[in-house]
Each structure stands twice: as structure tokens, then as C-alpha cells.
N, CA, C and O atoms as CSV, one atom per row, in Angstrom:
chain,resi,resn,atom,element,x,y,z
A,1,UNK,N,N,-19.084,145.596,110.459
A,1,UNK,CA,C,-19.843,144.496,109.648
A,1,UNK,C,C,-21.593,144.183,110.199
A,1,UNK,O,O,-22.677,144.084,109.624
A,2,UNK,N,N,-21.222,144.124,111.293
A,2,UNK,CA,C,-22.919,143.973,112.201
A,2,UNK,C,C,-24.063,144.562,111.614
A,2,UNK,O,O,-25.113,143.960,111.393
A,3,UNK,N,N,-23.782,146.053,111.302
A,3,UNK,CA,C,-24.703,146.797,110.804
A,3,UNK,C,C,-25.522,146.548,109.711
A,3,UNK,O,O,-26.726,146.544,109.452
A,4,UNK,N,N,-24.109,146.275,108.972
A,4,UNK,CA,C,-24.571,145.946,107.507
A,4,UNK,C,C,-25.262,144.258,107.215
A,4,UNK,O,O,-25.708,144.037,106.089
A,5,UNK,N,N,-25.309,143.172,108.240
A,5,UNK,CA,C,-25.502,142.004,108.140
A,5,UNK,C,C,-26.899,142.531,108.932
A,5,UNK,O,O,-27.819,141.801,108.565
A,6,UNK,N,N,-27.320,143.435,109.786
A,6,UNK,CA,C,-28.395,143.669,110.421
A,6,UNK,C,C,-29.047,144.214,108.876
A,6,UNK,O,O,-29.730,143.458,108.185
A,7,UNK,N,N,-28.766,145.436,108.522
A,7,UNK,CA,C,-29.760,145.947,107.535
A,7,UNK,C,C,-29.864,144.985,106.151
A,7,UNK,O,O,-30.570,145.420,105.242
A,8,UNK,N,N,-29.152,143.634,105.955
A,8,UNK,CA,C,-29.221,142.768,104.795
A,8,UNK,C,C,-30.659,141.912,105.822
A,8,UNK,O,O,-31.638,141.615,105.139
A,9,UNK,N,N,-30.710,141.684,106.814
A,9,UNK,CA,C,-31.896,140.951,107.315
A,9,UNK,C,C,-32.907,141.761,107.401
A,9,UNK,O,O,-34.018,141.230,107.376
A,10,UNK,N,N,-32.851,142.885,107.493
A,10,UNK,CA,C,-34.303,143.508,108.025
A,10,UNK,C,C,-34.556,143.595,106.317
A,10,UNK,O,O,-35.429,142.778,106.027
A,11,UNK,N,N,-34.109,144.261,105.224
A,11,UNK,CA,C,-34.311,144.347,103.783
A,11,UNK,C,C,-35.246,142.943,103.811
A,11,UNK,O,O,-36.463,142.782,103.906
A,12,UNK,N,N,-34.286,142.142,103.704
A,12,UNK,CA,C,-34.656,140.300,103.503
A,12,UNK,C,C,-36.114,140.104,103.675
A,12,UNK,O,O,-36.999,139.709,102.915
A,13,UNK,N,N,-36.085,140.588,105.179
A,13,UNK,CA,C,-37.199,139.925,105.837
A,13,UNK,C,C,-38.650,141.124,105.477
A,13,UNK,O,O,-39.782,140.693,105.260
A,14,UNK,N,N,-38.426,142.109,105.478
A,14,UNK,CA,C,-39.258,142.830,104.653
A,14,UNK,C,C,-39.872,142.225,103.136
A,14,UNK,O,O,-41.043,142.048,102.800
A,15,UNK,N,N,-38.731,142.011,102.455
A,15,UNK,CA,C,-39.114,141.244,101.062
A,15,UNK,C,C,-40.240,140.003,101.560
A,15,UNK,O,O,-41.443,140.089,101.311
A,16,UNK,N,N,-39.761,139.110,102.134
A,16,UNK,CA,C,-40.319,137.959,102.571
A,16,UNK,C,C,-41.662,137.778,102.758
A,16,UNK,O,O,-42.383,136.877,102.328
A,17,UNK,N,N,-42.097,139.325,103.876
A,17,UNK,CA,C,-43.576,139.279,104.531
A,17,UNK,C,C,-44.071,140.060,103.471
A,17,UNK,O,O,-45.199,140.368,103.856
A,18,UNK,N,N,-43.878,140.604,102.266
A,18,UNK,CA,C,-44.747,140.984,101.367
A,18,UNK,C,C,-44.844,140.048,99.927
A,18,UNK,O,O,-44.000,139.622,99.139
A,19,UNK,N,N,-46.455,139.959,100.028
A,19,UNK,CA,C,-46.443,138.812,98.399
A,19,UNK,C,C,-46.150,139.963,97.114
A,19,UNK,O,O,-46.175,141.144,96.766
A,20,UNK,N,N,-45.813,138.338,96.690
A,20,UNK,CA,C,-45.158,139.095,94.988
A,20,UNK,C,C,-44.472,138.015,94.175
A,20,UNK,O,O,-44.528,136.864,94.607
A,21,UNK,N,N,-43.986,138.205,93.317
A,21,UNK,CA,C,-44.047,136.975,92.482
A,21,UNK,C,C,-43.287,135.571,92.857
A,21,UNK,O,O,-43.735,134.586,92.271
A,22,UNK,N,N,-42.436,135.402,93.560
A,22,UNK,CA,C,-41.996,134.662,94.293
A,22,UNK,C,C,-43.383,134.061,95.114
A,22,UNK,O,O,-43.679,132.866,95.096
A,23,UNK,N,N,-44.066,134.966,95.735
A,23,UNK,CA,C,-44.520,134.333,96.554
A,23,UNK,C,C,-46.136,133.095,95.967
A,23,UNK,O,O,-46.668,132.058,96.363
A,24,UNK,N,N,-46.313,134.148,94.791
A,24,UNK,CA,C,-47.194,133.596,93.579
A,24,UNK,C,C,-46.662,131.931,93.273
A,24,UNK,O,O,-47.233,130.912,93.661
A,25,UNK,N,N,-45.521,132.014,92.541
A,25,UNK,CA,C,-45.149,131.004,91.920
A,25,UNK,C,C,-45.150,130.167,93.261
A,25,UNK,O,O,-45.807,129.140,93.091
A,26,UNK,N,N,-44.757,130.242,94.232
A,26,UNK,CA,C,-44.466,129.137,95.572
A,26,UNK,C,C,-46.069,128.467,95.574
A,26,UNK,O,O,-46.335,127.278,95.396
A,27,UNK,N,N,-46.977,129.507,95.812
A,27,UNK,CA,C,-48.295,129.090,96.027
A,27,UNK,C,C,-48.757,128.313,94.755
A,27,UNK,O,O,-49.429,127.301,94.955
A,28,UNK,N,N,-48.461,128.685,93.414
A,28,UNK,CA,C,-48.969,127.688,92.454
A,28,UNK,C,C,-47.873,126.392,92.062
A,28,UNK,O,O,-47.964,125.715,91.038
A,29,UNK,N,N,-47.092,126.269,92.857
A,29,UNK,CA,C,-46.189,125.101,91.987
A,29,UNK,C,C,-46.154,123.928,93.272
A,29,UNK,O,O,-45.804,122.759,93.108
A,30,UNK,N,N,-46.704,124.664,94.876
A,30,UNK,CA,C,-46.521,123.861,95.991
A,30,UNK,C,C,-47.773,122.762,95.886
A,30,UNK,O,O,-47.765,121.788,96.638
A,31,UNK,N,N,-48.583,122.910,95.160
A,31,UNK,CA,C,-49.425,121.879,95.153
A,31,UNK,C,C,-48.896,120.439,94.560
A,31,UNK,O,O,-49.230,119.304,94.902
A,32,UNK,N,N,-47.891,120.896,93.484
A,32,UNK,CA,C,-47.920,119.645,92.329
A,32,UNK,C,C,-46.587,118.681,92.882
A,32,UNK,O,O,-46.156,117.636,92.394
A,33,UNK,N,N,-45.998,119.626,94.369
A,33,UNK,CA,C,-44.888,119.085,94.626
A,33,UNK,C,C,-44.326,119.553,96.131
A,33,UNK,O,O,-44.221,120.767,96.305
A,34,UNK,N,N,-43.986,118.721,97.150
A,34,UNK,CA,C,-43.831,119.054,98.385
A,34,UNK,C,C,-42.712,119.647,98.319
A,34,UNK,O,O,-42.679,120.270,99.380
A,35,UNK,N,N,-41.448,119.938,97.580
A,35,UNK,CA,C,-40.425,120.318,97.640
A,35,UNK,C,C,-40.289,121.350,96.758
A,35,UNK,O,O,-39.212,121.864,96.454
A,36,UNK,N,N,-41.615,121.736,96.241
A,36,UNK,CA,C,-41.290,123.147,95.542
A,36,UNK,C,C,-41.147,124.162,96.068
A,36,UNK,O,O,-41.033,125.135,95.323
A,37,UNK,N,N,-41.100,124.349,97.299
A,37,UNK,CA,C,-40.894,125.692,98.103
A,37,UNK,C,C,-39.343,125.739,98.042
A,37,UNK,O,O,-38.674,126.754,97.853
A,38,UNK,N,N,-38.747,124.121,98.287
A,38,UNK,CA,C,-37.070,124.596,98.519
A,38,UNK,C,C,-36.535,124.845,97.473
A,38,UNK,O,O,-35.477,125.474,97.445
A,39,UNK,N,N,-37.170,124.391,96.329
A,39,UNK,CA,C,-36.517,124.395,95.252
A,39,UNK,C,C,-36.213,126.104,94.744
A,39,UNK,O,O,-35.169,126.693,94.468
A,40,UNK,N,N,-37.884,126.609,94.785
A,40,UNK,CA,C,-37.921,127.957,94.659
A,40,UNK,C,C,-36.751,128.647,95.216
A,40,UNK,O,O,-36.002,129.342,94.531
A,41,UNK,N,N,-36.597,128.418,96.610
A,41,UNK,CA,C,-36.080,129.337,97.672
A,41,UNK,C,C,-34.499,128.919,97.469
A,41,UNK,O,O,-33.648,129.576,98.068
A,42,UNK,N,N,-34.293,128.335,97.016
A,42,UNK,CA,C,-32.688,127.889,96.279
A,42,UNK,C,C,-32.370,128.570,95.292
A,42,UNK,O,O,-31.345,129.250,95.331
A,43,UNK,N,N,-33.097,128.543,94.297
A,43,UNK,CA,C,-33.169,129.262,93.093
A,43,UNK,C,C,-33.172,131.104,93.525
A,43,UNK,O,O,-32.305,131.859,93.086
A,44,UNK,N,N,-33.968,131.432,94.167
A,44,UNK,CA,C,-34.235,132.884,94.395
A,44,UNK,C,C,-32.904,133.209,95.577
A,44,UNK,O,O,-32.736,134.399,95.843
A,45,UNK,N,N,-32.155,132.383,96.137
A,45,UNK,CA,C,-30.830,132.506,96.984
A,45,UNK,C,C,-29.786,132.487,96.013
A,45,UNK,O,O,-28.705,132.941,96.387
A,46,UNK,N,N,-29.900,131.944,94.533
A,46,UNK,CA,C,-28.436,131.595,93.857
A,46,UNK,C,C,-28.057,133.336,93.223
A,46,UNK,O,O,-26.965,133.862,93.009
A,47,UNK,N,N,-29.450,133.873,93.064
A,47,UNK,CA,C,-29.311,135.181,92.377
A,47,UNK,C,C,-29.268,136.211,93.990
A,47,UNK,O,O,-28.456,137.121,94.159
A,48,UNK,N,N,-30.263,135.820,94.967
A,48,UNK,CA,C,-29.469,137.065,95.743
A,48,UNK,C,C,-28.541,136.935,96.462
A,48,UNK,O,O,-28.343,138.017,97.015
A,49,UNK,N,N,-27.390,135.728,96.976
A,49,UNK,CA,C,-26.036,135.709,97.474
A,49,UNK,C,C,-25.368,136.580,97.110
A,49,UNK,O,O,-24.951,137.528,97.775
A,50,UNK,N,N,-25.127,136.252,95.560
A,50,UNK,CA,C,-23.890,136.954,94.762
A,50,UNK,C,C,-24.358,138.274,94.630
A,50,UNK,O,O,-23.385,139.022,94.725
A,51,UNK,N,N,-25.294,138.841,94.474
A,51,UNK,CA,C,-25.773,140.069,94.440
A,51,UNK,C,C,-25.802,140.847,95.862
A,51,UNK,O,O,-25.748,142.073,95.763
A,52,UNK,N,N,-25.877,140.326,97.130
A,52,UNK,CA,C,-25.507,141.008,98.373
A,52,UNK,C,C,-23.921,140.857,98.352
A,52,UNK,O,O,-23.422,141.849,98.883
A,53,UNK,N,N,-23.041,140.021,97.952
A,53,UNK,CA,C,-22.092,139.944,98.388
A,53,UNK,C,C,-20.945,140.981,97.154
A,53,UNK,O,O,-19.789,141.362,97.336
A,54,UNK,N,N,-21.830,141.169,95.982
A,54,UNK,CA,C,-21.246,142.138,95.520
A,54,UNK,C,C,-21.267,143.370,95.810
A,54,UNK,O,O,-20.281,144.026,95.474
A,55,UNK,N,N,-22.413,144.071,96.535
A,55,UNK,CA,C,-22.990,144.804,97.326
A,55,UNK,C,C,-21.818,145.210,98.345
A,55,UNK,O,O,-21.136,146.232,98.409
A,56,UNK,N,N,-21.827,144.334,98.924
A,56,UNK,CA,C,-21.179,144.011,100.250
A,56,UNK,C,C,-19.286,144.819,99.989
A,56,UNK,O,O,-18.708,145.673,100.661
A,57,UNK,N,N,-18.821,144.032,98.705
A,57,UNK,CA,C,-17.750,144.279,98.405
A,57,UNK,C,C,-16.973,145.440,97.777
A,57,UNK,O,O,-15.790,145.577,97.465
A,58,UNK,N,N,-18.251,146.374,97.688
A,58,UNK,CA,C,-18.081,147.362,96.717
A,58,UNK,C,C,-18.412,147.770,95.641
A,58,UNK,O,O,-18.329,148.922,95.217
A,59,UNK,N,N,-18.828,146.802,95.106
A,59,UNK,CA,C,-19.449,146.720,93.520
A,59,UNK,C,C,-20.394,147.733,93.295
A,59,UNK,O,O,-20.460,148.276,92.192
A,60,UNK,N,N,-21.420,148.164,94.585
A,60,UNK,CA,C,-22.099,148.793,94.338
A,60,UNK,C,C,-22.581,150.263,93.448
A,60,UNK,O,O,-23.695,150.737,93.225
A,61,UNK,N,N,-21.178,150.718,93.068
A,61,UNK,CA,C,-21.177,152.164,91.825
A,61,UNK,C,C,-21.257,150.998,90.506
A,61,UNK,O,O,-21.707,151.459,89.457
A,62,UNK,N,N,-20.911,149.748,90.500
A,62,UNK,CA,C,-21.286,149.112,88.985
A,62,UNK,C,C,-22.762,149.290,89.098
A,62,UNK,O,O,-23.185,149.969,88.162
A,63,UNK,N,N,-23.823,148.848,90.057
A,63,UNK,CA,C,-25.238,148.974,89.968
A,63,UNK,C,C,-25.937,150.307,89.557
A,63,UNK,O,O,-27.154,150.398,89.397
A,64,UNK,N,N,-24.893,151.514,89.372
A,64,UNK,CA,C,-25.451,152.556,88.984
A,64,UNK,C,C,-25.128,152.981,87.507
A,64,UNK,O,O,-25.626,153.952,86.938
A,65,UNK,N,N,-24.256,152.142,86.997
A,65,UNK,CA,C,-24.099,152.772,85.571
A,65,UNK,C,C,-25.602,152.373,84.717
A,65,UNK,O,O,-26.360,151.480,85.093
A,66,UNK,N,N,-25.810,153.158,83.621
A,66,UNK,CA,C,-27.281,153.133,83.106
A,66,UNK,C,C,-27.411,152.279,82.298
A,66,UNK,O,O,-28.540,152.037,81.871
A,67,UNK,N,N,-26.146,151.469,81.782
A,67,UNK,CA,C,-26.507,150.352,80.628
A,67,UNK,C,C,-26.736,148.946,81.712
A,67,UNK,O,O,-27.235,147.890,81.324
A,68,UNK,N,N,-26.255,149.202,83.131
A,68,UNK,CA,C,-26.061,148.017,83.690
A,68,UNK,C,C,-28.025,147.938,84.225
A,68,UNK,O,O,-28.888,147.063,84.149
A,69,UNK,N,N,-27.998,149.003,84.611
A,69,UNK,CA,C,-29.925,149.151,84.990
A,69,UNK,C,C,-30.699,148.839,83.956
A,69,UNK,O,O,-31.804,148.360,84.211
A,70,UNK,N,N,-30.287,149.043,82.506
A,70,UNK,CA,C,-31.127,148.713,81.635
A,70,UNK,C,C,-31.114,147.309,81.159
A,70,UNK,O,O,-31.950,146.880,80.364
A,71,UNK,N,N,-30.098,146.561,81.686
A,71,UNK,CA,C,-30.079,144.987,81.648
A,71,UNK,C,C,-30.615,144.283,82.252
A,71,UNK,O,O,-31.150,143.217,81.948
A,72,UNK,N,N,-30.519,144.896,83.352
A,72,UNK,CA,C,-30.810,144.162,84.643
A,72,UNK,C,C,-32.779,144.377,84.577
A,72,UNK,O,O,-33.610,143.501,84.821
A,73,UNK,N,N,-32.983,145.518,84.257
A,73,UNK,CA,C,-34.330,145.956,84.006
A,73,UNK,C,C,-35.004,145.056,83.267
A,73,UNK,O,O,-36.021,144.476,83.649
A,74,UNK,N,N,-34.383,144.891,82.038
A,74,UNK,CA,C,-35.192,143.969,80.844
A,74,UNK,C,C,-35.048,142.484,81.734
A,74,UNK,O,O,-36.050,141.790,81.908
A,75,UNK,N,N,-34.092,142.196,82.118
A,75,UNK,CA,C,-33.884,140.716,82.483
A,75,UNK,C,C,-35.032,140.557,83.593
A,75,UNK,O,O,-35.985,139.808,83.377
A,76,UNK,N,N,-34.922,141.232,84.707
A,76,UNK,CA,C,-36.434,141.570,85.408
A,76,UNK,C,C,-37.530,141.377,85.044
A,76,UNK,O,O,-38.309,140.518,85.458
A,77,UNK,N,N,-37.711,142.253,84.138
A,77,UNK,CA,C,-38.812,142.274,83.457
A,77,UNK,C,C,-39.517,141.221,82.789
A,77,UNK,O,O,-40.737,141.068,82.754
A,78,UNK,N,N,-38.394,140.319,82.122
A,78,UNK,CA,C,-38.687,139.025,81.396
A,78,UNK,C,C,-38.628,138.034,81.964
A,78,UNK,O,O,-38.659,136.945,81.391
A,79,UNK,N,N,-38.533,138.177,83.167
A,79,UNK,CA,C,-38.344,136.838,84.201
A,79,UNK,C,C,-40.027,137.109,84.590
A,79,UNK,O,O,-41.044,136.541,84.192
A,80,UNK,N,N,-39.835,138.128,85.455
A,80,UNK,CA,C,-41.418,138.177,85.853
A,80,UNK,C,C,-42.757,137.976,84.378
A,80,UNK,O,O,-43.812,137.342,84.380
A,81,UNK,N,N,-42.283,138.587,83.574
A,81,UNK,CA,C,-43.574,138.284,82.080
A,81,UNK,C,C,-43.241,136.565,81.980
A,81,UNK,O,O,-44.380,136.134,81.795
A,82,UNK,N,N,-42.336,135.367,81.998
A,82,UNK,CA,C,-42.150,134.240,82.380
A,82,UNK,C,C,-42.677,133.789,83.053
A,82,UNK,O,O,-43.457,132.871,82.801
A,83,UNK,N,N,-42.407,134.365,84.431
A,83,UNK,CA,C,-43.353,133.243,85.355
A,83,UNK,C,C,-44.822,133.298,85.188
A,83,UNK,O,O,-45.625,132.403,85.452
A,84,UNK,N,N,-45.116,134.777,84.589
A,84,UNK,CA,C,-46.848,134.939,84.584
A,84,UNK,C,C,-47.492,134.266,83.640
A,84,UNK,O,O,-48.661,133.908,83.786
A,85,UNK,N,N,-46.581,133.955,82.262
A,85,UNK,CA,C,-47.005,132.705,81.176
A,85,UNK,C,C,-47.007,131.781,81.659
A,85,UNK,O,O,-47.876,130.915,81.555
A,86,UNK,N,N,-45.815,131.736,82.449
A,86,UNK,CA,C,-45.842,129.766,82.565
A,86,UNK,C,C,-46.873,129.472,83.679
A,86,UNK,O,O,-47.221,128.295,83.590
A,87,UNK,N,N,-47.377,130.001,84.513
A,87,UNK,CA,C,-48.737,130.091,85.384
A,87,UNK,C,C,-49.790,130.008,84.987
A,87,UNK,O,O,-50.744,129.736,85.716
A,88,UNK,N,N,-49.891,130.240,83.627
A,88,UNK,CA,C,-51.554,130.404,83.121
A,88,UNK,C,C,-51.585,128.742,82.299
A,88,UNK,O,O,-52.611,128.347,81.745
């Protein structure tokens, strides 16, 4: 279990260190509220933690299904577009 936990930490850390949509939203919203970063991080955790648990408990093969990948791709793309539009 420790190697899996270590790999999750390393992968998560690499995602935190690279600027991306979450970083852009945090920067854009943080000047309005001192709690914006906390709320954005919690919102991100709501998605990440169940996904990590699903993969850990053997549901990784579920994500190899082409329909599941399509649905996740469309949902993720829609979210990024929504974030971009709402920032403007």
C-alpha cells in the first residue's frame, strides 16, 4: 500500500506544481475572497478523492472503456470551457 500512496503523492505534487486551470481560477478568484483558495481546493478534492479511491480499489479497468473515456472527456472539456467563460 505504501508504494501506491507514494505514487499518488508524487503525481499529485507534480499536478500542484504546474500551473493550469485550477491555478488560474484560484488566482482570479482569490482577490475577491480570502476563502476562495480553500473552497477551490475543497471542490477539487471532492472530485479527486473518489477517483483515487476508485482506482485504488480496482476500478481502473472501468476507465479503459471508450464510452466512459468519451463521457469524461466531454465533461472535462465542458468544465474547462465554463471556467474560461466565467473568468471573462
